[in-house]
Every structure is written in structure tokens, then in C-alpha cells.
N, CA, C and O of each residue as an XYZ file, in Angstrom:
564
protein
N     -11.217    -21.634     -0.078
C     -10.599    -22.469     -1.075
C      -9.663    -23.492     -0.452
O      -9.495    -24.596     -0.970
N      -9.056    -23.114      0.666
C      -8.111    -24.029      1.288
C      -8.840    -25.278      1.782
O      -8.307    -26.386      1.705
N     -10.062    -25.094      2.291
C     -10.836    -26.250      2.726
C     -11.095    -27.188      1.559
O     -11.041    -28.408      1.709
N     -11.376    -26.619      0.407
C     -11.583    -27.408     -0.794
C     -10.323    -28.193     -1.126
O     -10.380    -29.397     -1.378
N      -9.197    -27.513     -1.124
C      -7.941    -28.167     -1.469
C      -7.532    -29.194     -0.408
O      -7.063    -30.282     -0.744
N      -7.712    -28.848      0.877
C      -7.365    -29.804      1.924
C      -8.290    -31.009      1.873
O      -7.857    -32.145      2.066
N      -9.561    -30.754      1.612
C     -10.503    -31.867      1.478
C     -10.114    -32.782      0.353
O     -10.218    -34.003      0.468
N      -9.666    -32.198     -0.735
C      -9.226    -32.999     -1.877
C      -8.010    -33.830     -1.505
O      -7.879    -34.970     -1.951
N      -7.125    -33.278     -0.699
C      -5.904    -34.004     -0.373
C      -6.187    -35.206      0.526
O      -5.444    -36.187      0.494
N      -7.230    -35.141      1.311
C      -7.533    -36.260      2.195
C      -8.196    -37.415      1.447
O      -8.240    -38.541      1.942
N      -8.711    -37.127      0.258
C      -9.408    -38.162     -0.485
C      -8.492    -38.966     -1.401
O      -8.952    -39.870     -2.098
N      -7.224    -38.651     -1.407
C      -6.346    -39.286     -2.380
C      -5.064    -39.791     -1.744
O      -4.544    -39.193     -0.802
N      -4.565    -40.887     -2.265
C      -3.250    -41.365     -1.877
C      -2.200    -40.860     -2.847
O      -1.003    -41.044     -2.627
N      -2.650    -40.217     -3.931
C      -1.741    -39.705     -4.943
C      -1.162    -38.373     -4.485
O      -1.772    -37.663     -3.684
N       0.010    -38.042     -4.994
C       0.639    -36.765     -4.658
C       0.331    -35.691     -5.695
O       0.520    -34.505     -5.426
N      -0.143    -36.087     -6.879
C      -0.378    -35.129     -7.957
C      -1.750    -34.493     -7.844
O      -1.856    -33.268     -7.891
N      -2.797    -35.276     -7.698
C      -4.156    -34.756     -7.662
C      -5.051    -35.757     -6.945
O      -4.681    -36.921     -6.793
N      -6.208    -35.321     -6.511
C      -7.143    -36.222     -5.852
C      -7.658    -37.289     -6.816
O      -7.657    -37.105     -8.033
N      -8.095    -38.398     -6.243
C      -8.640    -39.475     -7.061
C     -10.047    -39.121     -7.528
O     -10.642    -38.154     -7.052
N     -10.580    -39.916     -8.470
C     -11.934    -39.673     -8.979
C     -12.963    -39.815     -7.862
O     -13.931    -39.057     -7.810
N     -12.760    -40.778     -6.973
C     -13.710    -40.939     -5.867
C     -13.626    -39.747     -4.913
O     -14.630    -39.333     -4.333
N     -12.409    -39.199     -4.758
C     -12.263    -38.010     -3.910
C     -12.962    -36.809     -4.505
O     -13.583    -36.032     -3.780
N     -12.871    -36.642     -5.819
C     -13.559    -35.532     -6.486
C     -15.070    -35.689     -6.358
O     -15.776    -34.714     -6.102
N     -15.562    -36.898     -6.532
C     -17.004    -37.140     -6.418
C     -17.482    -36.839     -5.002
O     -18.548    -36.251     -4.817
N     -16.707    -37.235     -4.015
C     -17.059    -36.953     -2.623
C     -17.099    -35.441     -2.361
O     -18.009    -34.938     -1.701
N     -16.103    -34.733     -2.886
C     -16.030    -33.288     -2.666
C     -17.172    -32.533     -3.342
O     -17.715    -31.594     -2.760
N     -17.544    -32.926     -4.556
C     -18.633    -32.219     -5.236
C     -19.923    -32.349     -4.451
O     -20.731    -31.420     -4.433
N     -20.129    -33.478     -3.805
C     -21.336    -33.650     -2.996
C     -21.262    -32.915     -1.673
O     -22.246    -32.306     -1.253
N     -20.123    -32.957     -1.009
C     -20.022    -32.351      0.324
C     -19.866    -30.836      0.274
O     -20.290    -30.149      1.203
N     -19.275    -30.306     -0.775
C     -19.058    -28.858     -0.858
C     -20.138    -28.136     -1.648
O     -20.110    -26.912     -1.780
N     -21.088    -28.899     -2.170
C     -22.163    -28.326     -2.985
C     -21.610    -27.522     -4.154
O     -22.151    -26.477     -4.516
N     -20.543    -28.015     -4.729
C     -19.930    -27.408     -5.912
C     -20.056    -28.397     -7.056
O     -20.065    -29.608     -6.839
N     -20.152    -27.892     -8.251
C     -20.252    -28.747     -9.412
C     -18.938    -29.405     -9.762
O     -17.866    -28.927     -9.391
N     -19.035    -30.493    -10.472
C     -17.861    -31.242    -10.898
C     -16.960    -30.380    -11.785
O     -15.735    -30.447    -11.681
N     -17.567    -29.573    -12.654
C     -16.810    -28.716    -13.558
C     -16.013    -27.668    -12.785
O     -14.859    -27.395    -13.116
N     -16.629    -27.079    -11.750
C     -15.942    -26.089    -10.918
C     -14.725    -26.716    -10.244
O     -13.629    -26.156    -10.266
N     -14.933    -27.860     -9.658
C     -13.856    -28.524     -8.930
C     -12.733    -28.954     -9.864
O     -11.558    -28.816     -9.522
N     -13.073    -29.468    -11.025
C     -12.038    -29.874    -11.985
C     -11.249    -28.652    -12.474
O     -10.035    -28.735    -12.659
N     -11.935    -27.517    -12.684
C     -11.236    -26.290    -13.089
C     -10.253    -25.840    -12.020
O      -9.132    -25.434    -12.323
N     -10.681    -25.916    -10.779
C      -9.822    -25.543     -9.657
C      -8.598    -26.449     -9.593
O      -7.474    -25.983     -9.409
N      -8.832    -27.751     -9.747
C      -7.731    -28.710     -9.685
C      -6.800    -28.585    -10.886
O      -5.595    -28.804    -10.765
N      -7.358    -28.230    -12.052
C      -6.504    -27.999    -13.227
C      -5.592    -26.804    -13.004
O      -4.416    -26.842    -13.365
N      -6.132    -25.735    -12.405
C      -5.306    -24.559    -12.094
C      -4.213    -24.933    -11.100
O      -3.077    -24.472    -11.216
N      -4.556    -25.765    -10.126
C      -3.566    -26.204     -9.138
C      -2.475    -27.041     -9.809
O      -1.303    -26.940     -9.449
N      -2.857    -27.853    -10.770
C      -1.882    -28.686    -11.477
C      -0.931    -27.803    -12.295
O       0.276    -28.044    -12.316
N      -1.473    -26.782    -12.967
C      -0.639    -25.873    -13.754
C       0.322    -25.108    -12.846
O       1.475    -24.871    -13.207
N      -0.166    -24.724    -11.659
C       0.674    -23.994    -10.705
C       1.623    -24.914     -9.953
O       2.418    -24.456     -9.131
N       1.542    -26.208    -10.232
C       2.388    -27.221     -9.609
C       2.231    -27.251     -8.087
O       3.208    -27.343     -7.344
N       0.982    -27.170     -7.650
C       0.666    -27.286     -6.227
C       0.520    -28.771     -5.925
O      -0.314    -29.453     -6.521
N       1.317    -29.260     -5.017
C       1.300    -30.682     -4.692
C       0.310    -31.013     -3.588
O      -0.080    -30.146     -2.805
N      -0.088    -32.270     -3.536
C      -1.021    -32.736     -2.519
C      -0.282    -33.666     -1.582
O       0.580    -34.399     -2.067
N      -0.522    -33.703     -0.363
C      -1.350    -32.781      0.412
C      -0.670    -31.420      0.580
O       0.545    -31.289      0.432
N      -1.469    -30.439      0.885
C      -0.947    -29.086      1.037
C      -0.210    -28.931      2.356
O      -0.569    -29.576      3.341
N       0.811    -28.089      2.394
C       1.486    -27.813      3.673
C       0.527    -27.113      4.639
O      -0.321    -26.326      4.220
N       0.666    -27.400      5.906
C      -0.218    -26.797      6.910
C       0.011    -25.301      7.075
O      -0.906    -24.579      7.467
N       1.210    -24.825      6.784
C       1.505    -23.403      6.967
C       1.095    -22.547      5.764
O       1.335    -21.340      5.765
N       0.485    -23.146      4.745
C       0.035    -22.413      3.560
C      -1.300    -21.736      3.863
O      -2.288    -22.408      4.159
N      -1.327    -20.405      3.787
C      -2.567    -19.674      4.090
C      -3.472    -19.641      2.870
O      -3.055    -19.973      1.760
N      -4.733    -19.229      3.093
C      -5.683    -19.095      1.990
C      -5.195    -18.089      0.957
O      -5.324    -18.312     -0.247
N      -4.637    -16.984      1.431
C      -4.148    -15.944      0.527
C      -3.005    -16.468     -0.334
O      -2.965    -16.221     -1.539
N      -2.083    -17.187      0.283
C      -0.963    -17.749     -0.472
C      -1.440    -18.767     -1.507
O      -0.934    -18.809     -2.628
N      -2.415    -19.582     -1.119
C      -2.957    -20.569     -2.039
C      -3.651    -19.888     -3.223
O      -3.496    -20.317     -4.366
N      -4.411    -18.833     -2.949
C      -5.070    -18.091     -4.030
C      -4.052    -17.460     -4.968
O      -4.252    -17.450     -6.183
N      -2.969    -16.936     -4.422
C      -1.928    -16.336     -5.264
C      -1.251    -17.380     -6.144
O      -0.852    -17.085     -7.271
N      -1.123    -18.593     -5.630
C      -0.523    -19.657     -6.434
C      -1.456    -20.102     -7.560
O      -1.030    -20.290     -8.700
N      -2.735    -20.265     -7.218
C      -3.682    -20.819     -8.180
C      -4.228    -19.758     -9.132
O      -4.503    -20.056    -10.294
N      -4.387    -18.537     -8.657
C      -4.891    -17.435     -9.486
C      -3.865    -16.308     -9.525
O      -4.116    -15.244     -8.960
N      -2.721    -16.504    -10.171
C      -1.654    -15.496    -10.121
C      -2.008    -14.192    -10.810
O      -1.586    -13.132    -10.348
N      -2.764    -14.227    -11.894
C      -3.087    -13.018    -12.639
C      -3.987    -12.100    -11.818
O      -3.832    -10.880    -11.879
N      -4.916    -12.652    -11.060
C      -5.804    -11.852    -10.222
C      -5.016    -11.136     -9.141
O      -5.250     -9.953     -8.890
N      -4.095    -11.822     -8.501
C      -3.272    -11.197     -7.463
C      -2.397    -10.104     -8.055
O      -2.141     -9.091     -7.403
N      -1.940    -10.300     -9.279
C      -1.101     -9.312     -9.932
C      -1.911     -8.069    -10.276
O      -1.403     -6.955    -10.145
N      -3.162     -8.232    -10.714
C      -4.001     -7.094    -11.092
C      -4.314     -6.198     -9.907
O      -4.448     -4.984    -10.068
N      -4.432     -6.774     -8.724
C      -4.723     -5.968     -7.540
C      -3.586     -5.006     -7.251
O      -3.827     -3.866     -6.856
N      -2.347     -5.450     -7.442
C      -1.206     -4.593     -7.155
C      -0.962     -3.560     -8.253
O      -0.274     -2.567     -8.014
N      -1.511     -3.772     -9.451
C      -1.273     -2.865    -10.562
C      -2.377     -1.839    -10.765
O      -2.351     -1.106    -11.754
N      -3.316     -1.767     -9.889
C      -4.414     -0.819    -10.059
C      -3.909      0.610     -9.942
O      -3.003      0.909     -9.164
N      -4.519      1.485    -10.734
C      -4.140      2.893    -10.719
C      -4.618      3.550     -9.430
O      -5.595      3.117     -8.820
N      -3.917      4.594     -9.033
C      -4.271      5.332     -7.831
C      -5.550      6.116     -8.072
O      -5.681      6.818     -9.075
N      -6.483      5.991     -7.153
C      -7.767      6.690     -7.275
C      -7.581      8.173     -6.980
O      -6.964      8.534     -5.978
N      -8.105      9.024     -7.836
C      -8.058     10.461     -7.560
C      -8.996     10.826     -6.413
O      -9.878     10.048     -6.051
N      -8.802     11.985     -5.861
C      -9.689     12.507     -4.825
C     -10.886     13.140     -5.529
O     -10.836     14.300     -5.937
N     -11.951     12.374     -5.665
C     -13.102     12.834     -6.443
C     -13.782     14.039     -5.816
O     -14.287     14.899     -6.538
N     -13.808     14.125     -4.503
C     -14.434     15.280     -3.848
C     -13.657     16.559     -4.179
O     -14.255     17.607     -4.424
N     -12.335     16.469     -4.185
C     -11.513     17.617     -4.550
C     -11.760     18.020     -6.004
O     -11.893     19.204     -6.313
N     -11.819     17.042     -6.881
C     -12.069     17.319     -8.301
C     -13.431     17.969     -8.486
O     -13.571     18.925     -9.249
N     -14.424     17.455     -7.795
C     -15.777     18.018     -7.871
C     -15.780     19.474     -7.405
O     -16.421     20.332     -8.011
N     -15.063     19.730     -6.334
C     -14.980     21.091     -5.793
C     -14.246     22.018     -6.775
O     -14.674     23.150     -6.999
N     -13.158     21.540     -7.350
C     -12.373     22.353     -8.278
C     -13.136     22.665     -9.567
O     -12.935     23.723    -10.163
N     -14.007     21.757     -9.998
C     -14.768     21.987    -11.226
C     -15.744     23.155    -11.097
O     -16.200     23.687    -12.110
N     -16.066     23.558     -9.889
C     -16.962     24.706     -9.673
C     -16.266     26.031     -9.968
O     -16.919     27.046    -10.213
N     -14.942     26.008     -9.942
C     -14.195     27.243    -10.187
C     -14.223     27.603    -11.665
O     -14.302     26.731    -12.530
N     -14.156     28.887    -11.937
C     -14.199     29.381    -13.307
C     -12.921     28.988    -14.050
O     -11.819     29.153    -13.527
N     -13.075     28.465    -15.274
C     -11.945     28.120    -16.116
C     -11.343     26.753    -15.850
O     -10.406     26.358    -16.544
N     -11.846     26.019    -14.874
C     -11.314     24.694    -14.555
C     -12.140     23.643    -15.299
O     -13.367     23.622    -15.201
N     -11.469     22.795    -16.026
C     -12.149     21.733    -16.770
C     -11.662     20.372    -16.289
O     -10.643     20.255    -15.608
N     -12.409     19.368    -16.658
C     -12.031     18.003    -16.302
C     -10.722     17.617    -16.989
O      -9.919     16.867    -16.434
N     -10.517     18.127    -18.180
C      -9.273     17.863    -18.908
C      -8.067     18.446    -18.162
O      -7.019     17.807    -18.066
N      -8.223     19.631    -17.652
C      -7.139     20.274    -16.902
C      -6.831     19.490    -15.615
O      -5.667     19.287    -15.269
N      -7.864     19.064    -14.929
C      -7.669     18.291    -13.699
C      -7.045     16.924    -13.996
O      -6.243     16.416    -13.213
N      -7.421     16.337    -15.137
C      -6.812     15.066    -15.517
C      -5.327     15.247    -15.805
O      -4.524     14.393    -15.431
N      -4.948     16.335    -16.458
C      -3.528     16.589    -16.732
C      -2.730     16.725    -15.431
O      -1.601     16.245    -15.341
N      -3.313     17.373    -14.439
C      -2.651     17.484    -13.129
C      -2.513     16.101    -12.480
O      -1.481     15.765    -11.899
N      -3.587     15.313    -12.601
C      -3.571     13.952    -12.043
C      -2.473     13.115    -12.705
O      -1.735     12.415    -12.013
N      -2.356     13.178    -14.033
C      -1.346     12.400    -14.737
C       0.066     12.900    -14.462
O       1.022     12.127    -14.530
N       0.206     14.186    -14.152
C       1.526     14.695    -13.780
C       1.968     14.075    -12.451
O       3.145     13.765    -12.267
N       1.017     13.896    -11.527
C       1.327     13.287    -10.229
C       1.450     11.767    -10.322
O       2.290     11.170     -9.648
N       0.609     11.135    -11.159
C       0.577      9.677    -11.288
C       0.694      9.301    -12.771
O      -0.327      9.113    -13.433
N       1.899      9.190    -13.298
C       2.075      8.897    -14.727
C       1.454      7.565    -15.168
O       1.074      7.420    -16.330
N       1.349      6.604    -14.265
C       0.750      5.315    -14.595
C      -0.742      5.284    -14.299
O      -1.354      4.216    -14.309
N      -1.331      6.444    -14.035
C      -2.741      6.534    -13.659
C      -3.677      6.313    -14.834
O      -3.263      5.872    -15.906
N      -4.949      6.629    -14.612
C      -5.990      6.414    -15.608
C      -5.795      7.307    -16.827
O      -5.267      8.414    -16.726
N      -6.233      6.803    -17.986
C      -6.296      7.616    -19.184
C      -7.467      8.582    -19.072
O      -8.289      8.467    -18.163
N      -7.542      9.524    -19.986
C      -8.555     10.575    -19.899
C      -9.984     10.020    -19.955
O     -10.831     10.428    -19.161
N     -10.258      9.106    -20.875
C     -11.629      8.601    -21.003
C     -12.055      7.817    -19.762
O     -13.193      7.940    -19.310
N     -11.140      7.010    -19.210
C     -11.459      6.252    -17.990
C     -11.624      7.199    -16.807
O     -12.497      6.998    -15.963
N     -10.798      8.214    -16.747
C     -10.874      9.224    -15.693
C     -12.254      9.896    -15.721
O     -12.900     10.041    -14.683
N     -12.695     10.300    -16.910
C     -14.007     10.948    -17.047
C     -15.140      9.995    -16.680
O     -16.103     10.389    -16.023
N     -15.018      8.738    -17.110
C     -16.037      7.745    -16.800
C     -16.148      7.518    -15.297
O     -17.254      7.461    -14.759
N     -15.022      7.389    -14.620
C     -15.035      7.179    -13.165
C     -15.587      8.396    -12.428
O     -16.301      8.258    -11.434
N     -15.253      9.583    -12.919
C     -15.795     10.788    -12.288
C     -17.314     10.848    -12.459
O     -18.036     11.181    -11.520
N     -17.785     10.529    -13.644
C     -19.234     10.546    -13.893
C     -19.946      9.542    -12.995
O     -21.015      9.838    -12.461
N     -19.369      8.369    -12.825
C     -19.962      7.374    -11.920
C     -19.965      7.876    -10.484
O     -20.954      7.718     -9.768
N     -18.858      8.482    -10.063
C     -18.784      9.001     -8.696
C     -19.807     10.112     -8.506
O     -20.483     10.175     -7.479
N     -19.916     10.975     -9.485
C     -20.858     12.094     -9.400
C     -22.295     11.588     -9.367
O     -23.147     12.199     -8.722
N     -22.574     10.493    -10.047
C     -23.917      9.911    -10.038
C     -24.331      9.373     -8.681
O     -25.522      9.227     -8.407
N     -23.359      9.077     -7.831
C     -23.667      8.572     -6.487
C     -24.029      9.679     -5.516
O     -24.554      9.417     -4.434
N     -23.747     10.921     -5.903
C     -24.100     12.039     -5.040
C     -25.603     12.213     -5.024
O     -26.275     11.952     -6.021
N     -26.122     12.645     -3.913
C     -27.561     12.917     -3.849
C     -27.735     14.414     -3.587
O     -27.768     14.855     -2.438
N     -27.846     15.180     -4.660
C     -27.973     16.625     -4.458
C     -29.312     16.979     -3.821
O     -30.353     16.410     -4.153
N     -29.254     17.916     -2.917
C     -30.449     18.372     -2.226
C     -30.498     19.882     -2.347
O     -29.523     20.574     -2.055
N     -31.638     20.382     -2.777
C     -31.812     21.823     -2.870
C     -32.852     22.228     -1.838
O     -34.046     21.973     -2.000
N     -32.382     22.852     -0.793
C     -33.298     23.274      0.270
C     -33.827     24.672     -0.040
O     -33.067     25.590     -0.347
N     -35.129     24.805      0.046
C     -35.754     26.100     -0.188
C     -36.587     26.472      1.032
O     -37.383     25.684      1.542
N     -36.376     27.667      1.462
C     -37.161     28.159      2.596
C     -38.354     28.936      2.056
O     -38.185     29.880      1.285
N     -39.521     28.555      2.446
C     -40.753     29.228      2.024
C     -41.277     30.013      3.214
O     -41.730     29.435      4.203
N     -41.212     31.297      3.114
C     -41.712     32.144      4.192
C     -43.188     32.424      3.997
O     -43.645     32.733      2.896
N     -43.903     32.310      5.066
C     -45.325     32.623      4.988
C     -45.509     34.139      4.940
O     -44.811     34.873      5.639
N     -46.426     34.596      4.134
C     -46.666     36.043      4.101
C     -47.259     36.518      5.418
O     -48.069     35.821      6.028
N     -46.863     37.683      5.846
C     -47.408     38.215      7.115
C     -48.773     38.839      6.837
O     -48.960     39.472      5.798
N     -49.713     38.673      7.736
C     -51.063     39.217      7.561
C     -51.343     40.302      8.508
O     -52.436     40.868      8.493
């Protein structure tokens, strides 16, 4: 994305946004559509990112400025449970997924709700490839 933004800054003498000729040049050279580029530049305008960009601005910093909600969602994700441990515990008598979820929520109060917890476990369990090995002994003659 930084190449896109830096490219835009070289096409314009303006400090607010690239010129129309700069946008047209970028859509052709970056193989991106005009709508994509305008959306990107609109986000930059809302975030008050000025042109040209500072050289010390990294791609990650630029993404955090232009897409703040996405960067925020990454830090707010719930802690993943140890699915292998849960799978192992479910084999024990009297242990239910509800009981394991209650233990999980006691450790992580901001963790997944029960329905999401069950859904994620089911998806994880679906990735397992169970194998049942059977030994067939030949009869002795």
C-alpha cells in the first residue's frame, strides 16, 4: 500500500491528494481500478494523511492510519482455547462442552460466548483425520 501512496504523492503538486492525472497514471501502472484507488485515497483523506508521505512511515503504520478499525479488531480478538486439551477432556466421563466452556470463561472473561465456542470446536474437530487401524490376522493352517 505504501508504494501506492508514494506513487500517488509523486504525481501531484498538491499537499491534500494526488491530481486527476496522477490517479489515472496510477490506475494504469498498478493494475488497480479507479474505484479502488479513489476509495483508498478517500480513506487517506478522512485519516488526514498528507502528501507526500514521510519516508519513515512504515507500511504497518500507514495501514493503521488508513484502516484503523481493522488494526483495532486484531488486538481485540478473544484468546483461543487449547482445542487438543478440550478434545482430550471430552473423552472423560461426565465432562461436557458446556462445563469446559465455563472453565474457559472463568480464565478468560472476555473470551468467546458459548455458541461461538461450540462452533469453533466443531470446526477444529472437523479438521482432524481420524484413523482406525485394524490388524487382520491370517488364520493358521
